[in-house]
C-alpha positions in Angstrom: 0.0 0.3 0.1 2.9 2.2 0.6 3.9 1.7 -3.0 0.3 2.8 -4.1 1.1 6.0 -2.1 4.1 6.8 -3.5 3.0 6.4 -7.4 0.2 8.7 -6.5 2.6 11.1 -4.8 4.6 11.0 -8.1 1.8 11.3 -10.3 0.5 14.2 -8.4 3.4 16.1 -8.3 4.2 15.8 -12.1 0.7 16.9 -12.8 1.3 19.9 -10.8 4.5 20.5 -12.7 3.0 20.0 -16.1 0.0 22.3 -14.8 2.3 25.2 -13.8 4.3 24.7 -16.8 1.1 25.0 -19.3 0.1 27.7 -17.7 3.6 29.8 -17.9 3.7 28.9 -21.4 0.5 30.4 -22.2 1.4 33.9 -20.3 4.6 34.0 -22.8 2.3 33.2 -25.6 -0.4 35.7 -24.6 2.8 38.3 -23.8 3.9 37.7 -27.2 1.4 37.9 -29.2 -1.1 40.7 -27.3 1.6 42.5 -25.0 2.2 43.4 -21.4 -1.0 45.2 -20.9 -3.0 42.0 -21.5 -1.2 40.1 -18.8 -1.4 42.5 -16.7 -5.1 42.2 -16.9 -5.4 38.8 -17.0 -3.5 38.6 -13.8 -5.2 41.3 -11.8 -6.6 41.1 -8.6 -10.4 41.9 -9.5 -10.0 39.0 -12.0 -11.9 36.1 -10.1 -12.3 34.0 -12.9 -8.7 33.5 -13.6 -8.3 32.5 -10.2 -10.9 29.9 -10.6 -9.7 28.7 -13.6 -6.0 28.2 -12.0 -7.4 26.4 -9.4 -9.5 24.3 -11.3 -6.3 23.2 -13.2 -4.0 22.5 -10.2 -6.6 20.8 -8.3 -6.6 17.0 -9.3 -2.5 17.4 -8.7 -2.9 18.8 -5.4 -5.6 16.6 -5.0 -3.6 13.7 -5.8 -0.6 14.7 -3.8 -3.2 15.2 -0.5 -4.4 11.9 -0.8 -0.8 10.2 -0.7 -0.3 11.8 2.5 -3.6 10.5 3.9 -2.7 7.0 2.9 0.8 7.2 4.5 -0.5 9.0 7.4 -3.3 5.9 7.8 -0.1 3.1 7.1 1.9 5.0 9.6 -1.1 4.5 12.3 -1.8 1.1 11.6 1.8 0.5 12.0 2.3 1.8 15.4 -1.3 0.1 16.5 0.1 -3.0 15.6 3.6 -2.3 17.2 1.5 -1.6 20.5 -0.8 -4.7 20.6 
């Protein structure tokens, strides 16, 4: 089960890195095509839609990382309970 948690963690970290790279590449493309003003418009603190889409993009990877941590904690708790008995 610990192997499963490690695999899930690695997949989650890879997903977060790829999603972050995707977001950065899109920002560079927007900068080249439409200029700095458009980047400022997109990253404006009042542009709530951008933050929602970014969270939706990163959520699966972050969810996998949190799930793997939960599995690891559960394994550690069950091992400590087994040793105490």
